[in-house]
C-alpha positions, 0 to 999 in steps of 0.5 A: 432304367430304375424301377421307380422310373418304370413305375412312374411311366406305367402310372402315367400310361394308366392315367392317360388310358382312363383319360382317352378313348378311340373315336372316328374323327373327320379331320377334313372333307371326306377324310376320317381317321380313328384317333385317340381323343380326350374322354369327355368329362362328366359334370354333376348333371351329366351321364357318360354313355358307352356307345353301343350303336350309331345310325348314319344319317343323311346329315352325316353324309353331307358333312363328310362330303363337304356339302354342309358344315353346321359348326359355326363360331360366335359370329356365325362363320363356318369353322372348317374341319381342318381347323376343328375336326368333328366326331359325327353321329347323332342317332345313338344308343348305349348304356350308362357308364358313369353318372354325375353327382346330381343325377338320381334318375339314371344308374350305371348300366341303364340302357339309353338312347340319346336326344342329341339336341341341347336347349335352354333346359338341358343346358340349365340356363337360368332363363329360357329363350322365347322358343323354349318358353313356348315348347319349341325347344328345337328352335332354341336360340342357343341350340346345339347338336351332338354330332352336327354342330361341332359337339362330339357325336356318337362315333366314339367309345363314349359320349357325355350328355346332360342326364335329361338327354339320355332316355332310358330304354324300357323294352327289349329293343336291341341297340341297333333298333334303338338308334331309329328312335331319333329319326322316328322322333323327327317323323312323329314331330313333323306328322303331328305338326301337320295334323295340328295345322289349321287347313281345309284338309287334315290327317285324321279329320273326323269328317270324311269330306275334309280328311286327307285321303292320300299322302305322297312320300318322296323316297323309300329310305329309312325316313320314308319307310318310317313315315309309311309305318307311322301313317299306317299304324298310328295315324291311319 
């Protein structure tokens, strides 16, 4: 083989190495496989995050087992895993590997957790849907979630998200602990919604006669334990 040909092949291999990454791909029900996949492209308002830790949620288990599939086409019809494999994982922490040309509030090396939800604001839509206008962006008309609705999740070497979806870790929290930010966010959101509800009895009501005195939590998994800690240390 000529030297020029060898050099060309090495250049091709090097190019491919920078363009691909390893990921755990769910290609059918209960069938995971580590594959080489395309490394996500970084747009001007995106950051590329090197994944350090990923929490496994019940949603991941349901998708893996075939009990649920939230990846649908434009008509709302479910896209089978055999047609479009998925990369799961939405409780993600890591550090910034690359920043887009229009990102100025994050730098390479910043430790971050990922907000996996995409809405009108994060997708930079020219006009907001009625939900995003009223602050209920988790109900966005165009909502999508990394690792859930077909968008690439965190069970890969890298993930690209809008910079606004990468929240800087400003403490010594390690990456594994930081993955609990996403489920804790669910706990806080639901608890605050209940606390604001106009009901006869309420959490933290100033009147002892109208204050909730006991709460039943069904299940002592991670979410249940987070609920207990939040109720005890914040709302208690």
